[in-house]
ZAGU-307136 format. One line per field, with one value per residue (C-alpha): residue number from 1; x, y, z. Coordinates in steps of 0.5 Angstrom, whole numbers, plus 500, padded with zeros to 3 digits. Layout:
// residues N
seq	c(NUM, ...)
c1	c(X, ...)
c2	c(Y, ...)
c3	c(Z, ...)
***
This chain:
// residues 530
seq	c(1, 2, 3, 4, 5, 6, 7, 8, 9, 10, 11, 12, 13, 14, 15, 16, 17, 18, 19, 20, 21, 22, 23, 24, 25, 26, 27, 28, 29, 30, 31, 32, 33, 34, 35, 36, 37, 38, 39, 40, 41, 42, 43, 44, 45, 46, 47, 48, 49, 50, 51, 52, 53, 54, 55, 56, 57, 58, 59, 60, 61, 62, 63, 64, 65, 66, 67, 68, 69, 70, 71, 72, 73, 74, 75, 76, 77, 78, 79, 80, 81, 82, 83, 84, 85, 86, 87, 88, 89, 90, 91, 92, 93, 94, 95, 96, 97, 98, 99, 100, 101, 102, 103, 104, 105, 106, 107, 108, 109, 110, 111, 112, 113, 114, 115, 116, 117, 118, 119, 120, 121, 122, 123, 124, 125, 126, 127, 128, 129, 130, 131, 132, 133, 134, 135, 136, 137, 138, 139, 140, 141, 142, 143, 144, 145, 146, 147, 148, 149, 150, 151, 152, 153, 154, 155, 156, 157, 158, 159, 160, 161, 162, 163, 164, 165, 166, 167, 168, 169, 170, 171, 172, 173, 174, 175, 176, 177, 178, 179, 180, 181, 182, 183, 184, 185, 186, 187, 188, 189, 190, 191, 192, 193, 194, 195, 196, 197, 198, 199, 200, 201, 202, 203, 204, 205, 206, 207, 208, 209, 210, 211, 212, 213, 214, 215, 216, 217, 218, 219, 220, 221, 222, 223, 224, 225, 226, 227, 228, 229, 230, 231, 232, 233, 234, 235, 236, 237, 238, 239, 240, 241, 242, 243, 244, 245, 246, 247, 248, 249, 250, 251, 252, 253, 254, 255, 256, 257, 258, 259, 260, 261, 262, 263, 264, 265, 266, 267, 268, 269, 270, 271, 272, 273, 274, 275, 276, 277, 278, 279, 280, 281, 282, 283, 284, 285, 286, 287, 288, 289, 290, 291, 292, 293, 294, 295, 296, 297, 298, 299, 300, 301, 302, 303, 304, 305, 306, 307, 308, 309, 310, 311, 312, 313, 314, 315, 316, 317, 318, 319, 320, 321, 322, 323, 324, 325, 326, 327, 328, 329, 330, 331, 332, 333, 334, 335, 336, 337, 338, 339, 340, 341, 342, 343, 344, 345, 346, 347, 348, 349, 350, 351, 352, 353, 354, 355, 356, 357, 358, 359, 360, 361, 362, 363, 364, 365, 366, 367, 368, 369, 370, 371, 372, 373, 374, 375, 376, 377, 378, 379, 380, 381, 382, 383, 384, 385, 386, 387, 388, 389, 390, 391, 392, 393, 394, 395, 396, 397, 398, 399, 400, 401, 402, 403, 404, 405, 406, 407, 408, 409, 410, 411, 412, 413, 414, 415, 416, 417, 418, 419, 420, 421, 422, 423, 424, 425, 426, 427, 428, 429, 430, 431, 432, 433, 434, 435, 436, 437, 438, 439, 440, 441, 442, 443, 444, 445, 446, 447, 448, 449, 450, 451, 452, 453, 454, 455, 456, 457, 458, 459, 460, 461, 462, 463, 464, 465, 466, 467, 468, 469, 470, 471, 472, 473, 474, 475, 476, 477, 478, 479, 480, 481, 482, 483, 484, 485, 486, 487, 488, 489, 490, 491, 492, 493, 494, 495, 496, 497, 498, 499, 500, 501, 502, 503, 504, 505, 506, 507, 508, 509, 510, 511, 512, 513, 514, 515, 516, 517, 518, 519, 520, 521, 522, 523, 524, 525, 526, 527, 528, 529, 530)
c1	c(576, 575, 574, 580, 584, 580, 581, 588, 592, 595, 598, 601, 595, 591, 594, 589, 591, 599, 600, 607, 609, 606, 610, 617, 617, 614, 620, 625, 623, 623, 630, 632, 634, 631, 635, 637, 633, 626, 622, 614, 611, 604, 598, 595, 591, 593, 597, 604, 605, 601, 606, 611, 609, 607, 615, 617, 612, 615, 622, 621, 616, 618, 616, 619, 624, 618, 614, 620, 621, 613, 614, 609, 613, 607, 608, 604, 600, 600, 607, 608, 613, 607, 602, 606, 607, 600, 598, 604, 607, 613, 620, 623, 619, 620, 615, 616, 612, 617, 611, 612, 619, 623, 629, 636, 636, 630, 634, 641, 637, 634, 642, 643, 638, 640, 646, 642, 641, 633, 630, 627, 626, 632, 631, 630, 625, 625, 618, 619, 612, 612, 619, 619, 618, 625, 629, 635, 640, 636, 636, 644, 644, 640, 644, 651, 646, 642, 649, 652, 647, 648, 646, 640, 637, 632, 629, 622, 621, 614, 612, 606, 611, 617, 620, 621, 626, 634, 637, 642, 637, 633, 640, 641, 634, 630, 623, 616, 611, 604, 598, 591, 587, 582, 574, 573, 578, 575, 568, 570, 574, 568, 563, 568, 567, 560, 559, 563, 560, 553, 551, 547, 548, 546, 551, 550, 552, 558, 560, 559, 563, 569, 568, 569, 575, 579, 583, 584, 583, 583, 578, 573, 573, 572, 566, 563, 564, 561, 555, 554, 553, 547, 544, 545, 541, 546, 542, 545, 540, 544, 551, 549, 545, 550, 557, 553, 554, 551, 547, 549, 542, 542, 550, 547, 542, 546, 551, 545, 543, 550, 550, 543, 546, 541, 545, 540, 537, 544, 546, 540, 542, 548, 544, 540, 546, 548, 541, 542, 548, 553, 560, 563, 569, 564, 560, 566, 569, 562, 562, 569, 568, 562, 565, 571, 566, 563, 570, 571, 565, 566, 573, 571, 565, 560, 563, 563, 570, 569, 565, 558, 551, 547, 542, 547, 551, 545, 544, 551, 550, 544, 548, 554, 550, 549, 557, 563, 569, 572, 567, 567, 575, 574, 569, 574, 579, 574, 572, 579, 581, 575, 577, 583, 580, 575, 579, 581, 574, 570, 564, 565, 561, 563, 568, 563, 558, 563, 565, 558, 557, 563, 562, 555, 557, 556, 561, 567, 564, 557, 561, 565, 559, 556, 562, 562, 555, 556, 562, 558, 553, 558, 562, 558, 559, 564, 571, 574, 569, 571, 578, 577, 573, 578, 582, 588, 594, 598, 603, 608, 603, 598, 603, 605, 600, 604, 607, 606, 601, 604, 600, 605, 598, 599, 595, 589, 588, 581, 577, 577, 583, 584, 588, 590, 586, 588, 586, 583, 589, 594, 590, 589, 597, 598, 593, 597, 603, 601, 598, 606, 607, 601, 595, 591, 593, 591, 584, 583, 585, 580, 575, 578, 578, 584, 581, 587, 593, 594, 601, 605, 599, 596, 589, 585, 578, 575, 568, 569, 573, 576, 579, 582, 585, 588, 591, 593, 598, 605, 607, 601, 602, 609, 608, 603, 607, 613, 608, 606, 613, 615, 609, 608, 616, 615, 614, 608, 605, 599, 593, 587, 580, 573, 568, 563, 556, 554, 560, 559, 552, 553, 558, 555, 561, 565, 571, 575, 570, 568, 562, 555, 549, 546, 552, 553, 546, 546, 553, 550, 543, 547, 552, 549, 556, 556)
c2	c(194, 198, 194, 197, 194, 188, 186, 188, 184, 178, 174, 177, 174, 179, 185, 188, 191, 191, 184, 187, 188, 182, 178, 181, 180, 173, 171, 175, 171, 164, 165, 168, 175, 180, 186, 191, 197, 198, 204, 203, 209, 211, 215, 213, 207, 203, 198, 200, 199, 192, 190, 192, 188, 182, 182, 182, 176, 173, 173, 172, 166, 160, 156, 159, 154, 149, 154, 156, 148, 148, 154, 158, 164, 166, 167, 162, 166, 161, 161, 166, 170, 171, 173, 178, 182, 181, 184, 189, 186, 184, 186, 185, 190, 197, 202, 209, 215, 220, 225, 226, 223, 227, 230, 227, 225, 220, 217, 217, 213, 208, 207, 205, 200, 197, 194, 189, 183, 180, 178, 171, 172, 172, 179, 186, 190, 198, 201, 208, 211, 218, 218, 224, 228, 227, 233, 233, 232, 226, 224, 225, 221, 215, 215, 211, 206, 205, 204, 199, 196, 190, 183, 182, 189, 191, 198, 199, 206, 208, 215, 218, 224, 220, 226, 229, 224, 226, 222, 219, 215, 213, 210, 206, 202, 198, 202, 199, 204, 202, 204, 207, 201, 200, 201, 194, 191, 196, 193, 186, 187, 191, 185, 180, 184, 185, 178, 177, 182, 179, 186, 188, 193, 195, 195, 202, 204, 200, 203, 210, 208, 206, 213, 217, 213, 215, 209, 208, 201, 204, 210, 205, 201, 206, 209, 203, 202, 209, 208, 201, 204, 207, 202, 194, 195, 200, 203, 209, 214, 212, 213, 220, 222, 220, 222, 228, 227, 231, 226, 224, 226, 233, 234, 232, 237, 243, 242, 242, 249, 251, 249, 252, 259, 259, 262, 264, 257, 254, 258, 256, 249, 250, 253, 246, 242, 246, 246, 238, 238, 237, 240, 245, 241, 235, 239, 241, 233, 231, 236, 235, 227, 228, 233, 229, 223, 228, 230, 222, 221, 227, 225, 218, 219, 218, 211, 211, 209, 209, 204, 206, 203, 203, 208, 213, 213, 214, 221, 222, 222, 226, 231, 231, 233, 240, 241, 242, 238, 245, 248, 241, 242, 250, 247, 243, 248, 253, 248, 245, 252, 253, 247, 251, 257, 254, 253, 260, 263, 266, 263, 256, 256, 263, 260, 255, 260, 265, 259, 258, 265, 265, 258, 261, 267, 268, 265, 270, 271, 274, 278, 281, 283, 286, 290, 293, 295, 298, 302, 305, 307, 311, 314, 321, 321, 325, 325, 322, 316, 315, 314, 310, 305, 305, 298, 302, 298, 301, 306, 311, 317, 313, 311, 318, 323, 329, 328, 334, 333, 335, 342, 344, 345, 341, 335, 337, 332, 329, 330, 322, 320, 315, 318, 312, 305, 298, 294, 287, 284, 287, 285, 278, 277, 280, 274, 269, 271, 271, 264, 262, 264, 262, 259, 261, 268, 268, 265, 271, 276, 273, 276, 283, 288, 294, 300, 304, 308, 314, 316, 311, 307, 301, 300, 294, 293, 287, 286, 282, 284, 277, 278, 285, 282, 276, 280, 286, 280, 282, 276, 276, 284, 283, 278, 282, 288, 284, 281, 288, 291, 285, 287, 294, 296, 300, 300, 301, 300, 296, 299, 294, 297, 294, 297, 302, 299, 306, 307, 300, 301, 308, 305, 302, 299, 293, 292, 292, 287, 282, 279, 281, 285, 278, 276, 282, 282, 275, 276, 283, 279, 273, 276, 283, 287, 294)
c3	c(325, 319, 313, 309, 314, 315, 308, 307, 302, 306, 300, 293, 289, 293, 290, 285, 279, 280, 276, 274, 281, 284, 279, 279, 287, 287, 282, 286, 292, 289, 286, 292, 289, 294, 293, 299, 297, 294, 292, 291, 288, 286, 288, 295, 297, 291, 296, 296, 304, 303, 298, 303, 308, 304, 301, 309, 310, 304, 306, 314, 313, 317, 312, 306, 304, 303, 299, 294, 293, 291, 287, 290, 294, 297, 305, 309, 313, 318, 322, 328, 323, 318, 324, 328, 321, 319, 326, 326, 332, 329, 332, 325, 321, 323, 319, 320, 318, 314, 315, 322, 323, 317, 321, 321, 328, 327, 321, 325, 330, 324, 322, 329, 329, 322, 326, 330, 327, 326, 333, 329, 322, 317, 315, 319, 314, 314, 311, 310, 308, 305, 304, 300, 306, 309, 309, 305, 311, 313, 306, 306, 313, 310, 303, 306, 309, 303, 299, 304, 308, 313, 309, 314, 312, 307, 306, 302, 301, 299, 296, 293, 290, 287, 283, 290, 292, 290, 285, 289, 293, 287, 284, 290, 290, 285, 283, 282, 280, 282, 278, 279, 280, 274, 275, 274, 278, 284, 283, 283, 289, 292, 291, 294, 301, 300, 300, 306, 310, 307, 304, 298, 293, 286, 280, 279, 286, 286, 279, 282, 288, 284, 280, 286, 289, 283, 282, 290, 293, 300, 298, 295, 301, 306, 302, 302, 309, 310, 306, 309, 316, 314, 310, 308, 302, 298, 292, 287, 291, 297, 294, 291, 298, 303, 299, 296, 289, 283, 279, 272, 269, 273, 270, 263, 264, 266, 260, 256, 258, 257, 250, 249, 252, 258, 263, 269, 268, 269, 275, 278, 277, 281, 287, 286, 287, 293, 296, 296, 300, 294, 295, 290, 289, 287, 282, 278, 278, 276, 270, 268, 268, 264, 259, 258, 256, 251, 248, 247, 244, 239, 237, 236, 232, 236, 239, 246, 248, 256, 261, 261, 261, 255, 258, 260, 253, 249, 254, 252, 245, 245, 249, 244, 238, 241, 242, 237, 240, 241, 245, 250, 250, 252, 257, 260, 261, 264, 269, 271, 272, 276, 281, 282, 284, 289, 295, 295, 294, 299, 296, 294, 288, 285, 280, 278, 276, 273, 269, 267, 265, 261, 257, 256, 252, 244, 239, 237, 230, 233, 239, 234, 230, 236, 238, 231, 231, 238, 235, 230, 235, 239, 233, 234, 241, 245, 242, 248, 248, 241, 243, 248, 244, 238, 236, 233, 235, 240, 238, 241, 240, 244, 249, 250, 251, 251, 244, 240, 233, 226, 227, 233, 237, 244, 244, 249, 255, 255, 262, 264, 268, 263, 257, 253, 251, 249, 243, 244, 240, 245, 251, 249, 248, 255, 258, 253, 256, 263, 262, 261, 268, 272, 270, 276, 275, 268, 270, 274, 269, 264, 268, 268, 263, 261, 263, 260, 261, 265, 266, 269, 271, 267, 270, 270, 272, 276, 278, 284, 291, 291, 284, 286, 292, 288, 283, 287, 291, 290, 287, 282, 281, 279, 274, 270, 270, 267, 262, 260, 260, 255, 250, 251, 251, 257, 264, 268, 275, 275, 279, 280, 281, 282, 277, 279, 277, 274, 270, 267, 266, 262, 257, 251, 248, 250, 246, 252, 256, 252, 255, 251, 254, 257, 260, 264, 266, 268, 272, 276, 277, 280, 284, 285, 284, 287)
***
C-alpha cells in the first residue's frame, strides 16, 4: 500500500492545515446539523476526499450517540461501519469519479440509487469527485435531487475548479474552500511518517520536498516515498538528484550572471542543468521561486519575509544587491511567460534561453543611445535605407506610397519590396494591445520585428521557425491583423517570415529589432539561426 493511502486521515484531528473545515464539520456532527449537500473546493492533494470520507464515517459511526454525549464528534474508527468506510467496502458510501462518469446516464443511475435506504448506517453518502467534469445535462439531472433529496441521503461534491460548476448547483450546497497546506505543516507531517517508517531525513531535504509539493499533502508523501525507495537516509543531495531539482546555489549563480549581463555563461548554466537531468519546467520553477524571494527582499528593504535558512537568506541578500526591484519584476514576467511556452516548444529549453537573452539585454537608456549613434552612421547611406530607419510617426503619406509629393512628381519606389517602415513607438503600442488579447502571443511577438509594409501586406520577421509557425496560426494571425488595423487605421494582411541571416548581418541599424549586437550574436551562436 502506498504511503499516502496508508497515512490517510482517519479522524478530523488528522486533517492538516484545514482547521476551518474541521471545526465546522465537527460542530455540525455534534449538534446534529449535518446538511444534505456539501461542496469541497480547492487544489489537488489537500484532503478534500479524505474529509468527505471522515464526514461519512462520523454520521454513520455506530457509537455516534456516545461520542456526541462525550463532546467528541470524532468517528470511533473501531466499529464495523467505520472499518468498512475506511477500507472502501461500505455499501452506504458511494464514490463516483465524475471525470470518467460524466454523462446524464450515469447521473440518472445515481438518482435511482438515492431512493434506496442505507444498508446498515443512518445515511447513504454520495461522494462525487472532480464534479466540475460533469456535462451540463448531467448537472441538470442532478439538480432536482440536490434540491429535494431523501432524508437519508448526503451529497459531497469535490472539485479543483469550483468556477466551472453552475450557479444553480452552488446555491444548493454548503461550500467549503480548502487551502494549500503551509510548508511547516507539510514538514511536520512528513516527520511523523518518517518516524513511523523508521527513516532518517535531513531538515534541508524535507524543506525541499515541501517546496516541490507546492502545498499538496498527497504530493509531499508521494515524493517522500519515491526517495525512500532508493535510500533510507534521505539527504538534500538525494532529493535534488532523484527529483531532478536545480540546486539553490546554482540558481543563485545563474541569476547573478543575468544581473551582470553574462549571456553566454548564463546559457551554458542552463545546458549544465539539463545535463544533470533537470527538466525545463523544473528549471523555470526554481528560477521563478528564487526571483520571487528576491522581489520580496527588495520591497521589504532587505528583510526576509519568507521561510529560509540563514545561509540561503544571506546569499539572497548578496544577490538582491545586484538587482533593482523593477528588474526582478521584469525577470519574473519573462520566465513565467517562458513557462507557458515550454510545452509547445520543440526544444524545451528554448523559451528559457530566449528569456535569458532578453533579460541580459542593455537597459533602455543605453539601447536608445546606441540606436541614435547607429542612425547617425547610416544617415549618408542609400535613401531607401535611411527611410527604413526613420522614426517618423506614421502618416497617411507613409501608409500610402503612391501619394504624389507637392512638386507634382510621382514618388519613386525603392528597390526593396518593403516600401514603408514602422517606428518603434507604434510597434510597442501594437505589442501592448496584443497582450490584452493573448499573453502567450505577446511573448511570441516580442521576439519578432516589423520589417515594414508592402502594399497591403504587413511583414513581420522572426528568427525561429517555432515562432513563425505559432504566429501564422489562423487564430493568432487574426488577432495581430485586428490589432494592427485598430492602431494604424487600415486593414493589412500579416505575413510572417523567417529572417535571412545574410540580411540580418548586413543591416547596421536595429531601430525595429531592439536587442544589441552582443545579444544578436549570442542568439546566433547558441541557436545557429539560418
